RODO-2510 file (C-alpha; in nm, 4 decimals, decimal comma):
residues 73
     n   res          X          Y          Z
     1     m     0,0016    -0,0001    -0,0207
     2     a     0,1366     0,3540    -0,0816
     3     s     0,1476     0,6216     0,1451
     4     r     0,1349     0,9829     0,0907
     5     d     0,4967     1,0276     0,1552
     6     d     0,5559     0,7999    -0,1531
     7     s     0,4252     1,0500    -0,4096
     8     s     0,5966     1,3373    -0,2407
     9     s     0,9770     1,1687    -0,2313
    10     r     0,9039     1,0725    -0,6148
    11     p     1,1775     1,2071    -0,8274
    12     e     1,1064     1,4755    -1,1261
    13     l     1,2650     1,3933    -1,4393
    14     t     1,3528     1,6336    -1,7060
    15     g     1,1560     1,5634    -2,0657
    16     i     1,4649     1,4898    -2,2024
    17     e     1,5610     1,2362    -1,9175
    18     t     1,1971     1,0542    -1,9413
    19     k     1,2510     1,0272    -2,2970
    20     c     1,6223     0,8783    -2,2777
    21     l     1,5171     0,6419    -1,9902
    22     g     1,2290     0,5375    -2,2268
    23     l     1,3939     0,4865    -2,4956
    24     a     1,6819     0,2977    -2,2940
    25     a     1,3773     0,0984    -2,1554
    26     l     1,3196    -0,0020    -2,5320
    27     g     1,6493    -0,1435    -2,5468
    28     r     1,7863     0,1149    -2,7592
    29     t     2,1587     0,2427    -2,7084
    30     p     2,2855     0,6036    -2,6350
    31     a     2,3950     0,6211    -2,9802
    32     e     2,0612     0,5401    -3,1174
    33     i     1,8760     0,7387    -2,8627
    34     a     2,0621     1,0476    -2,9830
    35     r     1,9493     0,9673    -3,3299
    36     e     1,6068     0,9345    -3,2437
    37     a     1,5703     1,2267    -3,0121
    38     d     1,7892     1,4239    -3,2514
    39     l     2,0459     1,4828    -2,9209
    40     a     2,4013     1,5067    -2,8614
    41     p     2,5612     1,1905    -2,7761
    42     e     2,6906     1,3822    -2,4506
    43     r     2,3636     1,4793    -2,3955
    44     v     2,1986     1,1451    -2,3696
    45     t     2,4846     1,0507    -2,1412
    46     e     2,4012     1,3080    -1,9275
    47     a     2,0549     1,2944    -1,8995
    48     l     2,0562     0,8792    -1,8261
    49     r     2,2914     0,9446    -1,6010
    50     s     2,1322     1,2387    -1,3940
    51     a     1,8025     1,0648    -1,4418
    52     t     2,0095     0,7461    -1,2589
    53     d     2,1332     0,9733    -1,0004
    54     k     1,7721     1,1167    -0,9275
    55     l     1,5987     0,7917    -0,9113
    56     g     1,8729     0,6639    -0,6447
    57     a     1,9781     0,3858    -0,8510
    58     q     2,3129     0,1962    -0,9126
    59     n     2,2994     0,1500    -1,3072
    60     l     2,0500     0,2213    -1,5869
    61     t     1,8981    -0,1250    -1,5196
    62     g     1,8183    -0,0095    -1,1750
    63     a     1,6592     0,3370    -1,2868
    64     i     1,4705     0,1820    -1,5575
    65     t     1,3101    -0,0399    -1,3063
    66     r     1,2901     0,2157    -1,0519
    67     a     1,1034     0,4500    -1,3152
    68     v     0,8547     0,1962    -1,3795
    69     r     0,7656     0,1481    -1,0485
    70     l     0,7050     0,4700    -0,9636
    71     g     0,4835     0,5411    -1,3034
    72     l     0,7339     0,7528    -1,4794
    73     l     0,7682     0,5445    -1,7631
***
């Protein structure tokens, strides 16, 4: 059972972080995400790293899992 505190502690991802994380969840590589999202590869790497940090995950797989559980993806 989720408490009110769960929603208030839910991290806020930027649109680019959400888009990059969503494409990564579909199995896209950072290079593929950069092409699809029309972003510089460095920006994709930065967005994925930032999202992973905000979600408190150890790696990208953990970030995707947490984002799905929190309803962010």
